[in-house]
C-alpha positions as CSV (number, residue, x, y, z in Angstrom):
1,M,0.0,0.0,0.0
2,I,2.9,2.4,0.6
3,G,3.1,4.8,-2.3
4,Q,-0.3,3.7,-3.7
5,L,-2.8,6.4,-4.8
6,L,-6.3,5.9,-3.6
7,A,-9.4,7.5,-5.1
8,G,-7.0,9.6,-7.2
9,H,-6.5,11.9,-4.2
10,Y,-4.7,10.2,-1.3
11,K,-1.1,8.9,-1.5
12,V,-0.2,6.4,1.2
13,L,2.9,7.5,3.1
14,K,3.2,5.0,6.0
15,V,1.3,2.6,8.2
16,L,-0.1,4.1,11.4
17,G,-1.8,1.1,12.9
18,E,-3.3,-2.3,12.2
19,G,-6.3,-4.1,13.6
20,G,-8.6,-7.0,13.0
21,F,-10.9,-4.9,10.8
22,G,-8.2,-3.2,8.7
23,Q,-5.3,-0.8,8.6
24,T,-4.8,2.8,9.3
25,Y,-2.4,4.9,7.2
26,I,-0.9,8.4,7.0
27,V,-1.7,9.8,3.6
28,E,-1.4,13.1,1.8
29,D,-4.0,14.8,-0.3
30,I,-2.2,15.6,-3.5
31,H,-5.1,17.7,-4.8
32,L,-4.9,20.3,-2.0
33,P,-2.2,23.0,-1.7
34,G,0.7,21.9,0.5
35,H,-0.4,18.3,0.3
36,P,-1.8,18.2,3.9
37,Q,-1.5,14.9,5.7
38,C,-4.6,12.9,6.7
39,V,-5.5,9.7,8.4
40,L,-7.0,7.0,6.2
41,K,-8.9,4.1,7.7
42,H,-9.1,1.0,5.5
43,I,-12.0,-1.2,6.5
44,K,-12.3,-4.7,5.1
45,P,-15.7,-6.6,5.2
46,T,-15.5,-9.9,7.0
47,S,-17.1,-11.8,4.1
48,S,-17.4,-11.6,0.3
49,D,-20.9,-12.9,0.4
50,P,-23.1,-10.5,-1.7
51,Q,-25.7,-10.1,1.0
52,V,-23.1,-9.4,3.7
53,L,-21.3,-7.0,1.4
54,E,-24.4,-5.1,0.6
55,T,-25.3,-4.8,4.3
56,S,-21.8,-3.7,5.1
57,R,-22.0,-1.0,2.4
58,R,-25.2,0.4,3.8
59,L,-23.9,0.4,7.4
60,F,-20.6,1.9,6.3
61,Q,-22.4,4.8,4.4
62,R,-24.7,5.3,7.3
63,E,-22.0,5.4,9.9
64,A,-19.8,7.7,7.7
65,E,-22.7,10.1,7.5
66,I,-23.1,10.0,11.3
67,L,-19.4,10.8,11.7
68,Q,-19.8,13.7,9.4
69,K,-22.8,15.0,11.2
70,L,-21.2,14.5,14.5
71,G,-18.1,16.4,13.5
72,D,-20.2,19.3,12.2
73,T,-22.2,19.4,15.4
74,L,-19.1,19.4,17.6
75,K,-17.5,22.1,15.4
76,E,-20.5,24.3,15.7
77,S,-21.0,23.9,19.4
78,L,-17.3,24.5,20.2
79,R,-17.0,27.4,17.7
80,Q,-19.5,29.3,19.9
81,C,-17.1,28.8,22.8
82,N,-14.1,29.7,20.7
83,Q,-12.8,26.1,21.1
84,I,-11.3,23.6,18.6
85,P,-13.3,20.4,18.1
86,K,-12.0,17.4,20.1
87,I,-12.7,14.7,17.5
88,P,-11.0,14.5,14.1
89,R,-13.1,15.9,11.2
90,L,-14.3,13.5,8.6
91,L,-12.8,14.7,5.3
92,A,-14.1,12.0,2.9
93,Y,-15.3,8.4,2.6
94,F,-15.3,6.1,-0.4
95,E,-15.4,2.5,-1.6
96,E,-12.8,0.9,-3.8
97,N,-12.6,-2.7,-4.9
98,Q,-15.4,-3.7,-2.5
99,E,-13.3,-2.3,0.4
100,F,-14.2,0.9,2.4
101,Y,-12.1,3.9,3.3
102,L,-12.6,6.8,5.8
103,V,-10.4,9.9,5.5
104,Q,-10.0,12.0,8.7
105,E,-8.1,15.0,10.0
106,F,-4.6,14.2,11.2
107,I,-4.1,15.2,14.9
108,R,-0.5,16.0,15.8
109,G,0.4,15.0,19.4
110,H,0.9,11.9,21.5
111,T,-1.5,9.3,22.8
112,L,-2.2,8.9,26.5
113,S,-0.5,5.6,26.4
114,H,2.7,7.6,26.6
115,E,1.5,9.2,29.8
116,L,-0.2,6.2,31.4
117,T,3.0,4.2,32.0
118,S,3.4,1.3,34.3
119,G,3.9,2.4,37.9
120,Q,3.2,6.0,37.2
121,K,0.3,7.2,39.4
122,W,-1.6,10.3,38.5
123,T,-3.0,12.8,41.1
124,E,-6.7,12.9,41.7
125,G,-6.8,16.3,40.0
126,Q,-5.3,14.9,36.9
127,V,-7.7,12.0,36.8
128,T,-10.8,14.1,37.2
129,K,-9.6,16.5,34.6
130,M,-9.1,13.7,32.1
131,L,-12.5,12.2,32.9
132,T,-14.2,15.6,32.5
133,E,-12.6,16.2,29.1
134,I,-13.5,12.8,27.6
135,L,-17.0,12.7,29.2
136,S,-17.7,16.1,27.6
137,I,-16.9,14.6,24.2
138,L,-18.9,11.4,24.9
139,E,-21.9,13.4,26.0
140,I,-22.2,14.8,22.5
141,V,-21.3,11.5,20.8
142,H,-23.9,9.5,22.8
143,N,-26.6,12.2,22.3
144,H,-26.3,11.5,18.6
145,G,-27.0,7.8,19.2
146,V,-23.4,6.7,18.6
147,I,-21.0,4.7,20.8
148,H,-17.3,4.6,20.2
149,R,-16.6,1.0,21.4
150,D,-12.9,1.3,21.7
151,I,-12.1,3.9,24.4
152,K,-8.5,3.3,25.5
153,P,-5.2,5.4,25.9
154,D,-4.1,4.6,22.4
155,N,-7.3,6.3,21.0
156,I,-6.9,9.5,23.0
157,I,-4.4,12.1,21.8
158,R,-3.1,15.0,23.7
159,R,-3.1,17.6,21.0
160,E,0.3,19.3,20.4
161,S,-1.1,22.8,19.8
162,D,-3.1,23.2,23.0
163,S,-2.6,20.1,25.2
164,Q,-6.3,19.3,24.9
165,L,-7.5,15.7,24.7
166,V,-8.9,14.5,21.4
167,L,-10.9,11.3,21.0
168,I,-9.8,9.4,17.8
169,D,-10.4,6.2,15.9
170,F,-14.2,6.3,15.3
171,G,-13.7,3.7,12.6
172,A,-15.1,1.2,15.1
173,I,-18.3,3.1,15.8
174,K,-21.7,1.4,15.8
175,Q,-25.0,3.3,15.5
176,L,-27.4,2.4,18.3
177,R,-30.3,0.7,16.5
178,N,-32.6,-2.2,16.7
179,P,-30.6,-5.1,15.4
180,T,-33.7,-6.9,14.1
181,L,-34.0,-4.2,11.5
182,V,-31.1,-5.3,9.4
183,G,-31.5,-9.1,9.8
184,Q,-29.0,-11.9,10.2
185,A,-26.5,-10.4,7.8
186,Q,-25.7,-7.6,10.3
187,Q,-24.9,-10.2,12.9
188,R,-22.2,-11.7,10.6
189,V,-20.5,-8.4,9.9
190,T,-20.7,-7.0,13.5
191,I,-17.6,-8.0,15.3
192,A,-16.7,-7.7,19.0
193,V,-14.7,-4.5,18.6
194,G,-12.8,-3.4,21.7
195,T,-9.6,-3.9,23.7
196,P,-9.1,-6.4,26.5
197,G,-9.0,-4.7,29.9
198,Y,-11.2,-1.8,28.7
199,M,-14.0,-3.9,27.2
200,P,-17.0,-4.8,29.5
201,S,-18.7,-8.1,29.5
202,E,-21.7,-7.0,27.4
203,Q,-19.4,-5.7,24.7
204,I,-17.6,-9.0,24.6
205,R,-21.0,-10.6,23.9
206,R,-21.4,-8.1,21.0
207,L,-24.0,-6.1,22.8
208,P,-22.3,-2.7,23.4
209,R,-24.2,0.3,24.7
210,S,-23.4,3.8,25.9
211,S,-22.4,2.6,29.4
212,S,-19.7,0.4,27.7
213,D,-17.8,3.6,26.7
214,I,-18.3,4.8,30.3
215,Y,-16.8,1.5,31.6
216,A,-13.8,1.8,29.3
217,L,-13.1,5.4,30.5
218,G,-13.5,4.4,34.1
219,M,-10.9,1.7,33.6
220,M,-8.6,4.3,32.2
221,G,-9.2,6.4,35.4
222,I,-8.3,3.4,37.6
223,Q,-5.2,2.8,35.5
224,A,-4.2,6.4,36.0
225,I,-4.7,6.4,39.7
226,T,-3.0,3.0,40.4
227,G,-0.4,2.9,37.7
228,I,-1.5,-0.6,36.7
229,N,-2.8,-1.9,33.4
230,P,-6.4,-3.0,33.6
231,C,-5.4,-6.5,32.4
232,E,-3.3,-6.9,35.6
233,L,-6.0,-5.9,38.1
234,Q,-7.6,-8.6,40.3
235,D,-11.3,-9.1,40.4
236,D,-13.7,-10.4,43.0
237,P,-14.7,-14.0,41.8
238,N,-18.1,-13.6,43.4
239,T,-19.1,-10.3,42.0
240,G,-16.8,-9.7,39.0
241,E,-15.9,-6.3,40.3
242,F,-12.3,-5.1,40.2
243,V,-10.4,-4.8,43.5
244,W,-8.1,-1.8,43.2
245,Q,-8.6,0.8,46.0
246,H,-5.9,-0.8,48.2
247,L,-3.4,0.0,45.5
248,N,-3.6,3.7,45.9
249,P,-6.3,5.0,48.4
250,V,-8.3,7.9,47.0
251,T,-11.0,10.1,48.4
252,P,-14.4,8.3,48.8
253,G,-16.0,10.6,46.2
254,L,-13.6,9.7,43.4
255,A,-13.6,6.1,44.4
256,A,-17.4,5.9,44.3
257,V,-17.4,7.5,40.8
258,L,-14.8,5.2,39.3
259,T,-16.4,2.2,41.0
260,K,-19.8,3.1,39.5
261,M,-18.3,3.7,36.0
262,T,-16.8,0.2,36.0
263,R,-19.5,-1.9,37.5
264,Y,-19.6,-5.4,36.1
265,H,-23.4,-5.2,35.3
266,F,-24.1,-2.4,32.9
267,K,-27.4,-1.5,34.7
268,D,-25.3,-0.6,37.8
269,R,-23.2,1.9,35.9
270,Y,-23.9,5.5,35.0
271,Q,-26.3,5.2,32.1
272,T,-25.3,8.4,30.3
273,A,-22.1,10.4,29.9
274,T,-24.1,13.4,31.3
275,E,-24.8,11.6,34.5
276,A,-21.2,10.6,35.0
277,L,-20.0,14.1,34.1
278,Q,-22.4,15.6,36.7
279,A,-20.9,13.3,39.3
280,I,-17.3,14.4,38.4
281,R,-18.2,18.1,38.4
282,E,-19.7,17.7,41.9
283,L,-16.4,16.3,43.0
284,Q,-14.6,19.3,41.5
285,N,-17.0,21.7,43.1
286,L,-16.3,20.2,46.5
287,V,-12.6,20.5,46.0
288,E,-12.8,24.1,44.7
289,A,-15.4,25.3,47.3
290,P,-14.0,27.5,50.1
291,T,-13.7,25.7,53.4
292,V,-14.8,27.1,56.7
293,T,-12.0,27.2,59.3
294,P,-13.3,25.2,62.3
295,M,-13.3,26.9,65.7
296,T,-10.5,25.2,67.7
297,A,-9.0,25.9,71.0
298,S,-5.6,27.6,71.4
299,P,-2.8,25.6,73.1
300,S,-3.7,27.3,76.4
301,Y,-7.3,26.0,76.2
302,H,-9.0,29.3,76.8
303,S,-12.8,28.9,76.9
304,I,-15.0,30.8,74.6
305,D,-17.0,33.7,76.1
306,H,-20.1,33.9,74.0
307,Q,-21.4,36.9,75.9
308,S,-18.4,39.1,74.8
309,T,-17.9,37.7,71.3
310,N,-19.0,39.8,68.4
311,Q,-22.2,38.1,67.3
312,S,-22.1,39.6,63.8
313,T,-19.0,37.5,62.9
314,N,-19.7,34.4,65.0
315,Y,-21.3,32.1,62.5
316,H,-20.9,28.5,61.6
317,T,-21.6,26.7,58.3
318,L,-24.2,23.9,58.7
319,H,-25.0,21.3,56.1
320,E,-28.4,19.8,55.9
321,L,-30.0,17.1,53.6
322,T,-33.7,16.7,52.9
323,L,-35.0,13.2,52.3
324,E,-38.3,12.7,50.6
325,W,-40.5,9.6,50.2
326,H,-44.1,8.5,49.7
327,E,-46.0,6.9,52.6
328,A,-49.7,6.1,52.9
329,G,-50.4,8.2,49.8
330,E,-48.6,11.3,51.2
331,I,-45.2,12.9,50.6
332,R,-43.1,12.8,53.7
333,T,-39.8,14.6,54.2
334,C,-37.1,14.6,56.8
335,T,-34.4,17.2,57.1
336,I,-31.1,15.8,58.4
337,E,-28.4,18.1,59.7
338,E,-24.7,17.4,60.3
339,N,-23.9,16.3,63.9
340,Q,-27.5,15.2,64.2
341,H,-29.2,14.8,67.5
342,S,-30.4,11.2,67.2
343,K,-30.4,7.7,68.8
344,N,-26.8,7.3,67.5
345,F,-25.1,10.7,67.6
346,G,-24.6,12.1,64.1
347,R,-26.3,9.1,62.4
348,I,-29.9,9.0,61.2
349,R,-31.0,5.3,61.0
350,I,-33.8,4.1,58.8
351,G,-35.8,0.9,59.2
352,R,-39.0,-0.6,60.7
353,D,-37.9,-0.8,64.4
354,P,-38.8,2.3,66.3
355,Q,-36.5,1.3,69.1
356,V,-33.4,1.8,67.1
357,C,-34.4,3.9,64.1
358,D,-34.9,7.7,63.7
359,I,-36.9,7.3,60.5
360,V,-39.4,4.5,60.9
361,I,-40.8,3.0,57.7
362,P,-43.8,0.6,57.9
363,E,-43.0,-1.1,54.5
364,V,-42.6,-4.8,55.3
365,T,-39.7,-5.2,52.8
366,V,-37.7,-2.7,54.8
367,S,-35.4,-4.3,57.4
368,A,-35.8,-3.6,61.1
369,L,-32.4,-1.7,60.9
370,H,-31.7,-1.1,57.2
371,A,-29.4,1.9,56.6
372,E,-28.1,5.1,58.1
373,I,-27.3,8.6,56.8
374,F,-24.5,10.6,58.2
375,F,-22.3,13.7,57.5
376,N,-18.6,13.3,56.9
377,G,-17.0,16.4,58.2
378,L,-13.7,15.7,56.5
379,K,-15.2,15.3,53.1
380,N,-18.1,17.8,53.7
381,R,-20.6,15.3,52.3
382,F,-23.5,13.2,53.4
383,Y,-23.2,9.4,53.0
384,I,-25.5,6.5,53.3
385,R,-24.2,3.3,55.0
386,N,-25.5,-0.2,54.6
387,L,-26.4,-1.9,57.9
388,R,-27.6,-5.1,56.4
389,Q,-25.6,-8.2,55.3
390,K,-28.7,-9.2,53.2
391,N,-31.3,-7.0,51.6
392,P,-28.8,-4.2,50.8
393,P,-29.8,-0.6,49.9
394,I,-29.8,0.4,46.2
395,V,-28.3,3.8,45.5
396,D,-28.9,5.3,42.0
397,G,-29.4,1.8,40.7
398,Q,-26.2,0.5,42.3
399,M,-26.5,-2.2,45.0
400,L,-24.6,-1.0,48.1
401,L,-23.4,-4.4,49.3
402,A,-21.1,-3.0,52.1
403,G,-19.7,0.3,53.3
404,E,-21.0,3.7,52.4
405,M,-21.7,5.8,49.4
406,P,-21.8,9.6,49.0
407,L,-25.2,11.3,48.4
408,T,-25.9,14.2,46.1
409,T,-29.0,16.2,45.3
410,G,-31.3,14.0,43.2
411,S,-29.8,10.7,44.6
412,N,-32.4,7.9,44.4
413,L,-32.4,5.3,47.2
414,R,-34.3,2.1,47.6
415,L,-34.7,0.1,50.8
416,G,-36.7,-3.0,50.0
417,R,-39.6,-1.7,47.9
418,Q,-39.5,1.8,49.6
419,Q,-38.2,4.5,47.3
420,F,-36.5,7.7,48.7
421,K,-35.1,10.7,47.0
422,V,-32.6,13.3,48.2
423,S,-34.6,16.4,47.2
424,N,-32.1,18.9,48.4
425,I,-28.7,19.4,50.1
426,N,-28.3,22.8,51.6
427,I,-25.5,24.8,53.3
428,K,-26.5,27.6,55.6
429,Q,-24.9,30.0,58.1
430,V,-26.1,29.7,61.7
431,P,-25.0,31.5,64.9
432,V,-22.4,29.7,66.9
433,E,-24.9,29.4,69.7
434,H,-26.7,26.9,67.4
435,I,-23.6,24.7,67.7
436,F,-22.3,25.5,71.2
437,S,-24.5,25.3,74.2
438,S,-23.8,25.9,77.9
439,E,-25.0,22.4,78.8
440,D,-22.4,20.8,76.5
441,K,-19.6,22.7,78.2
442,K,-20.0,20.6,81.4
443,D,-19.2,17.4,79.5
444,A,-16.5,18.6,77.0
445,I,-13.2,16.8,76.6
446,A,-10.6,19.3,75.5
447,T,-7.5,18.1,73.6
448,E,-4.9,19.8,71.5
449,N,-5.1,17.5,68.5
450,Y,-8.8,16.8,68.0
451,E,-12.3,18.1,68.4
452,P,-14.0,17.5,71.8
453,I,-16.3,14.6,72.1
454,T,-20.0,15.3,72.9
455,K,-22.0,13.4,75.4
456,T,-24.2,10.6,74.2
457,A,-27.4,11.9,72.6
458,P,-30.6,10.9,74.4
459,P,-33.1,8.8,72.6
460,Q,-35.4,10.8,70.4
461,Q,-39.1,10.2,69.8
462,V,-40.0,9.3,66.3
463,I,-42.7,11.6,64.9
464,H,-44.6,10.5,61.8
465,S,-45.5,13.7,60.1
466,Q,-45.3,15.3,56.7
467,S,-42.3,17.3,57.8
468,Q,-39.9,15.6,60.2
469,K,-37.0,17.8,61.3
470,V,-34.6,16.5,63.9
471,K,-33.0,19.1,66.0
472,A,-29.2,19.4,65.6
473,Q,-26.9,18.2,68.3
474,S,-24.9,21.1,69.7
475,K,-21.2,20.8,69.7
476,P,-19.4,21.6,72.9
477,S,-17.1,24.5,73.4
478,V,-13.6,24.0,74.7
479,I,-13.2,24.3,78.4
480,S,-9.8,25.0,79.9
481,P,-8.6,22.8,82.8
482,L,-8.3,24.3,86.3
483,P,-4.8,25.9,86.8
484,Q,-3.8,23.6,89.6
485,H,-4.3,20.4,87.5
486,K,-1.7,19.1,85.2
487,P,-2.6,17.6,81.8
488,F,-2.8,13.8,81.4
489,V,-0.3,12.8,78.7
490,L,-1.1,10.0,76.3
491,G,1.1,8.5,73.6
492,M,3.3,11.4,72.1
493,G,2.4,13.9,74.8
494,M,-1.3,14.3,73.9
495,A,-3.3,16.1,76.5
496,A,-6.7,15.0,77.5
497,V,-9.1,16.4,80.1
498,V,-11.3,13.7,81.5
499,T,-14.9,14.6,82.5
500,M,-16.0,13.6,86.0
501,V,-19.1,14.3,88.2
502,G,-18.8,17.8,89.7
503,G,-16.0,19.0,87.5
504,F,-12.9,17.9,85.7
505,V,-10.3,15.7,87.3
506,C,-7.0,15.5,85.5
507,L,-4.8,12.4,86.0
508,Q,-1.1,12.6,85.7
509,T,1.3,10.0,84.4
510,G,4.6,9.9,82.6
511,T,4.9,9.7,78.8
512,M,3.8,6.3,77.8
513,G,6.2,4.3,75.7
514,K,8.7,1.9,77.2
515,T,7.1,2.4,80.6
516,Y,4.4,0.0,79.5
517,S,6.7,-2.8,80.5
518,R,5.9,-2.1,84.2
519,Y,2.3,-3.2,83.6
520,S,0.4,-5.6,81.5
521,E,-1.4,-3.9,78.6
522,H,-4.7,-5.2,79.9
523,N,-4.1,-3.7,83.3
524,F,-3.1,-0.4,81.8
525,I,-6.5,-0.2,79.9
526,T,-8.5,-1.1,83.0
527,Q,-6.5,1.4,85.1
528,Q,-7.7,4.2,82.8
529,P,-11.5,3.8,83.1
530,K,-12.2,7.2,81.5
531,L,-10.3,6.2,78.4
532,C,-11.5,2.6,78.3
533,R,-13.7,1.6,75.4
534,V,-15.5,-1.6,74.5
535,I,-16.0,-2.9,71.0
536,T,-19.6,-2.9,69.9
537,P,-20.0,-3.7,66.2
538,T,-23.0,-2.1,64.4
539,G,-25.1,-2.9,61.4
540,G,-25.5,-6.6,62.1
541,N,-21.7,-7.2,61.9
542,Y,-20.1,-9.8,64.1
543,M,-16.8,-8.1,64.3
544,A,-15.4,-4.5,63.9
545,K,-12.5,-3.8,61.6
546,L,-9.3,-2.2,62.8
547,R,-7.8,-0.1,60.0
548,P,-4.2,1.2,59.8
549,E,-5.5,4.6,58.6
550,P,-8.7,6.6,59.2
551,Q,-10.0,5.9,55.6
552,T,-12.9,3.7,54.5
553,E,-11.1,2.5,51.4
554,I,-8.2,0.9,53.4
555,G,-8.6,-2.7,54.2
556,A,-8.7,-4.1,57.8
557,M,-5.5,-5.2,59.4
558,K,-7.4,-7.0,62.2
559,Q,-10.9,-8.0,63.3
560,L,-12.0,-7.0,66.7
561,S,-14.6,-9.1,68.6
562,P,-17.5,-7.7,70.5
563,G,-16.7,-6.9,74.1
564,E,-13.0,-6.5,73.5
565,K,-11.6,-3.6,75.6
566,V,-9.4,-1.0,74.0
567,L,-7.8,2.4,75.0
568,F,-9.2,5.6,73.4
569,V,-6.4,7.7,71.8
570,K,-8.0,10.4,69.6
571,I,-10.7,11.3,67.0
572,H,-10.3,11.9,63.3
573,G,-13.6,12.6,61.5
574,D,-15.8,9.5,61.7
575,F,-13.0,7.4,63.0
576,V,-11.5,6.9,66.5
577,Q,-7.9,5.7,67.1
578,V,-7.6,3.0,69.7
579,R,-4.9,1.0,71.3
580,L,-5.3,-2.7,71.9
581,A,-4.1,-4.7,74.9
582,D,-1.1,-6.0,72.9
583,G,-0.1,-2.4,72.0
584,T,-1.4,-2.4,68.5
585,Q,-2.9,0.9,67.4
586,G,-5.5,1.4,64.7
587,W,-8.7,3.1,63.7
588,V,-12.4,2.0,64.1
589,F,-15.6,3.8,63.3
590,G,-16.7,6.0,66.2
591,D,-20.1,4.2,66.5
592,Q,-18.4,0.8,67.0
593,I,-17.1,1.6,70.5
594,Q,-18.8,2.5,73.7
595,R,-17.5,3.5,77.1
596,C,-16.5,0.6,79.3
């Protein structure tokens, strides 16, 4: 083919690539000034059967027309924004000797395969930027009823002129259509186009759909964040889902998006590029949103005098989520605030049992204790957590088998047959008095490294009404210890003031380290009753997990049995660091321990 002239216009210069359906060449158009270079895609039918050939011809012409229309649409939409189109323009298409050719614009640059090298891990910002750029292209492509079928690093070019990503190689496209309209001949010319590692199960079965492209892009995201080729990733033999988060822990938001993009069953994925793009943009908005500096105590632990503080500037940001559902023919709502006053502090539990649940649902398919909603202060997001080993919640069509998942405005939840919707997530400014109350001051624990612990919230009556709003649990202010008391030192010199009846009693001891040898670890725990905690697993679990870091995505390094006593160390978000009797330290969820 090198040096051959095709259609009297295009002189073949070199081979660019080769696949099962044909070859790709760099050609030059000798009829245009300067002989500009183009990409020529040579497509060979899989059979010489006349019926197959005729069907191939019709499909080729139809898909070439779609490419041209798609390119024109992208060009017009981006022209209005003074941007350059991010797919190659279709320049021509023709048939010669019963073989088909597409001529497209040549994009100068390098493919992402040069950037996604083995062992090279991208930052979360780089990954979300890549996902946003490609999803923006797929949004237009899919809206025209077209799927790409071969999203992979080799088919994405970083354009030399502006470093923007361009999606190439649309020679494998397939128009979304009813396969029964073209008869059996189409089945014989439609091949399982795609690349192992990026190709989902339905595409292997020759049934690609829009979510197949989303899957492939999600696999690229996982490859970028872990530095591992998708073919080398391990999967869960029971679910078919990839196991990757231990390779490079990421924020729960990005982990949830990548997981949903790459679900084994296509029904569990984002169904449209628009839906996936919205989820990514919400992540970016959270990162870019200004954070509110929390009110923390100074090293001298001065208490806050609310009477003398300027009230005009003493405000706190409060997040609230509104949950909506239908019950007995009526629309019911419940507004959930961060640090919620509830049966389990900060967690609103949903189920049929009024003894343990804050939102009681009579639907018989809802479990007695089914799920809980809570606010993660580190991520500034609301989450739903599964509390059932069986009958798991379904979040936006995705089964939540374990752990938790972030919620956004518009999230759809299903517990049994009961449907819920997050109708709104709001951020408002409230006076500090809404957060700090004088009653809380009596029970505060002041530390230098973490936020004080509030007392256990009293049980709350469940009220069935059209608008249930649970009052927010007030956060305690920081109380300074009495001057004559010395701080209690734990671990690396951490100070902790221990609440006792009638005031604060501060115990003194030396820095703990090698001095542990004078006591057994068990005796040490029992000798500190105010810091002693007992393991109490929640959500129907038989054991609690001890994690090396305060992150949900990190696997457990040890299982803790109910009733096991541990020593309280410090708090970090939803996690509490504890020390075991053998000296091991790790993190558990705050609701999985109680005072001894």
